[in-house]
C-alpha positions as CSV (number, residue, x, y, z in Angstrom):
1,M,-41.0,46.8,-309.3
2,S,-43.9,44.4,-309.2
3,V,-43.9,40.9,-307.7
4,L,-43.8,39.3,-311.2
5,E,-40.8,41.4,-312.2
6,A,-39.0,40.5,-309.0
7,L,-39.7,36.8,-309.5
8,S,-38.6,36.8,-313.1
9,A,-35.4,38.7,-312.1
10,M,-34.7,36.0,-309.4
11,L,-35.3,33.2,-311.9
12,F,-32.9,34.8,-314.3
13,L,-30.3,35.2,-311.6
14,I,-30.7,31.7,-310.4
15,S,-30.3,30.2,-313.9
16,A,-27.3,32.4,-314.6
17,L,-25.6,31.4,-311.3
18,S,-26.6,27.7,-311.4
19,L,-24.7,27.0,-314.7
20,S,-21.4,27.2,-313.0
21,A,-22.3,26.4,-309.4
22,P,-22.8,23.0,-307.7
23,P,-26.4,21.8,-307.2
24,V,-26.3,22.5,-303.4
25,F,-25.5,26.1,-304.0
26,S,-28.3,26.5,-306.5
27,S,-30.9,25.1,-304.1
28,T,-29.6,27.3,-301.3
29,L,-29.8,30.4,-303.5
30,I,-33.3,29.5,-304.5
31,L,-34.4,29.1,-300.8
32,T,-32.6,32.3,-299.8
33,L,-34.3,34.3,-302.6
34,L,-37.7,32.8,-301.7
35,M,-37.1,33.7,-298.1
36,M,-36.4,37.3,-299.1
37,V,-39.7,37.5,-301.0
38,G,-41.5,36.1,-298.0
39,M,-39.8,38.5,-295.7
40,V,-40.8,41.5,-297.8
41,F,-44.5,40.3,-297.7
42,F,-44.3,39.7,-294.0
43,I,-43.0,43.2,-293.3
44,R,-45.7,44.7,-295.5
45,A,-48.4,42.6,-293.8
46,S,-47.3,43.7,-290.4
47,A,-48.9,47.1,-290.9
48,K,-51.9,45.9,-292.9
49,D,-55.4,47.2,-292.1
50,R,-57.5,44.4,-290.6
51,T,-60.9,46.1,-290.2
52,Q,-63.9,43.8,-289.8
53,T,-67.6,44.0,-289.2
54,V,-69.0,42.0,-286.3
55,E,-72.5,41.6,-284.9
56,F,-73.1,40.9,-281.2
57,G,-76.2,40.2,-279.2
58,S,-76.7,41.3,-275.6
59,E,-79.4,40.9,-273.0
60,V,-78.4,44.3,-271.6
61,A,-80.8,47.1,-272.4
62,E,-79.8,49.4,-275.2
63,V,-79.3,52.5,-273.0
64,D,-77.2,50.5,-270.5
65,L,-75.1,48.9,-273.3
66,L,-74.5,52.4,-274.8
67,D,-73.2,53.6,-271.4
68,Q,-70.9,50.6,-271.1
69,L,-69.6,51.2,-274.7
70,K,-69.1,54.9,-273.9
71,D,-67.1,54.1,-270.8
72,Y,-65.0,51.4,-272.7
73,F,-64.1,53.7,-275.6
74,D,-63.4,56.6,-273.2
75,Q,-60.9,54.4,-271.4
76,R,-59.3,53.5,-274.7
77,A,-58.9,57.2,-275.6
78,Y,-61.5,57.2,-278.5
79,Q,-63.4,60.4,-279.2
80,V,-66.8,60.6,-280.9
81,T,-66.4,62.3,-284.3
82,Q,-69.9,61.7,-285.7
83,V,-73.3,60.6,-284.6
84,D,-75.7,59.8,-287.4
85,A,-79.2,59.9,-285.9
86,D,-80.9,58.6,-289.1
87,S,-78.9,55.4,-289.4
88,G,-78.0,55.0,-285.8
89,W,-74.2,54.8,-286.4
90,I,-71.7,56.4,-284.0
91,T,-68.2,57.0,-285.3
92,L,-65.2,57.3,-283.0
93,L,-61.6,58.1,-283.7
94,G,-58.5,57.1,-281.7
95,L,-54.8,56.7,-282.2
96,V,-53.5,53.2,-282.5
97,R,-50.1,52.9,-280.9
98,P,-47.7,50.5,-282.6
99,S,-46.3,47.6,-280.6
100,L,-42.7,47.8,-279.6
101,F,-42.5,44.0,-279.5
102,I,-43.7,43.7,-283.1
103,A,-41.3,46.5,-284.2
104,V,-38.3,44.7,-282.6
105,F,-39.5,41.3,-284.0
106,V,-39.9,42.6,-287.5
107,S,-36.4,44.2,-287.3
108,A,-35.0,40.9,-286.0
109,M,-36.6,38.9,-288.8
110,A,-35.3,41.4,-291.4
111,A,-31.8,41.0,-289.8
112,V,-31.9,37.2,-290.2
113,G,-33.1,37.5,-293.8
114,L,-30.5,40.1,-294.7
115,L,-27.8,38.0,-293.0
116,C,-28.8,35.0,-295.1
117,L,-28.7,37.2,-298.2
118,G,-25.4,38.6,-297.2
119,L,-23.9,35.1,-296.7
120,M,-25.1,34.1,-300.2
121,T,-23.7,37.3,-301.8
122,S,-20.4,36.8,-300.0
123,Y,-20.2,33.3,-301.5
124,T,-21.3,34.3,-305.0
125,L,-19.9,37.8,-305.3
126,G,-17.0,37.6,-302.9
127,W,-18.3,40.3,-300.5
128,S,-16.2,41.0,-297.4
129,E,-17.4,40.6,-293.9
130,S,-17.8,44.4,-293.5
131,Q,-20.1,44.5,-296.6
132,V,-22.3,41.7,-295.2
133,L,-22.5,43.4,-291.8
134,G,-23.2,46.7,-293.6
135,L,-26.2,44.9,-295.2
136,L,-27.4,44.1,-291.6
137,L,-27.6,47.8,-290.9
138,L,-30.7,48.0,-293.1
139,S,-32.7,45.7,-290.8
140,P,-33.9,48.6,-288.5
141,L,-35.6,50.1,-291.5
142,A,-38.2,47.2,-291.3
143,G,-39.1,48.2,-287.8
144,L,-39.3,51.8,-288.7
145,F,-41.6,50.9,-291.6
146,Y,-43.9,49.0,-289.3
147,W,-43.8,51.8,-286.6
148,R,-44.8,54.5,-289.1
149,K,-47.5,52.5,-290.8
150,A,-49.0,51.0,-287.6
151,G,-49.2,54.2,-285.7
152,R,-52.2,55.7,-287.4
153,P,-55.7,57.1,-286.5
154,E,-58.1,54.2,-286.1
155,E,-61.8,54.6,-286.8
156,V,-64.5,52.6,-284.9
157,R,-68.1,52.6,-285.9
158,F,-71.0,51.0,-284.1
159,S,-74.8,50.9,-284.0
160,L,-77.3,49.7,-281.5
161,K,-80.8,48.5,-282.2
162,P,-83.3,46.0,-280.9
163,S,-82.7,42.5,-282.2
164,A,-85.2,41.4,-284.9
165,A,-85.2,37.8,-283.6
166,D,-85.6,38.6,-279.9
167,P,-87.2,42.0,-278.8
168,Y,-85.5,41.6,-275.3
169,Q,-82.0,41.5,-276.9
170,T,-80.0,44.4,-278.2
171,Q,-78.0,44.0,-281.4
172,L,-74.6,45.7,-281.6
173,T,-72.9,46.0,-284.9
174,V,-69.2,47.0,-284.7
175,V,-66.9,48.0,-287.6
176,A,-63.3,48.1,-286.2
177,H,-59.9,46.7,-286.3
178,R,-59.7,43.0,-285.4
179,D,-57.7,43.6,-282.2
180,E,-60.1,46.2,-281.1
181,V,-63.1,43.8,-281.5
182,L,-61.2,41.2,-279.4
183,Q,-60.6,43.7,-276.7
184,L,-64.2,44.8,-276.7
185,R,-65.3,41.1,-276.3
186,S,-63.0,40.6,-273.4
187,R,-64.0,43.8,-271.6
188,L,-67.8,43.3,-272.2
189,P,-68.3,39.6,-271.5
190,R,-72.1,39.8,-271.8
191,L,-71.8,40.2,-275.6
192,Q,-72.6,37.1,-277.6
193,L,-71.2,36.8,-281.1
194,I,-73.9,36.6,-283.7
195,E,-72.0,37.1,-287.0
196,E,-68.5,37.8,-287.9
């Protein structure tokens, strides 16, 4: 079901229920359904790929910077998968571990959203408490979705070359996940950001 189909179904449901319901109920139903749409997008975005290309400059010699990068990526359990001597790109592969905190947080957000939906359905459709609480049992599926999507092999590519602007500087271009780039900057403080 596409987003437009879901929104049109929601609007149809709202218009059908609002004919016989008081205005406060209609606005609460609208807000609950909009919250559910936001929750679905939030859960999907929690596992989204956030790869970016960043250029750094460093006054460290190219060979020394390559040794620092090798040590850094060895500590992070990345392994070299490809070295392209023609273009100067080195490709590494590592396994990104999902965050337990984010998995619990996504599950908690799903539980709150499903509880709100359950309360609205108990009011409109006359669901019992056990049916509403049964709906809450679906919330761990959001954390499981995040855990499976976020735990994936992560590729990092980088190249080193002398800077065109300053021959005494080394230019490092990194293509990696946003969090990996932030970790690299914090571990190698002598890198200056040129372009993001």
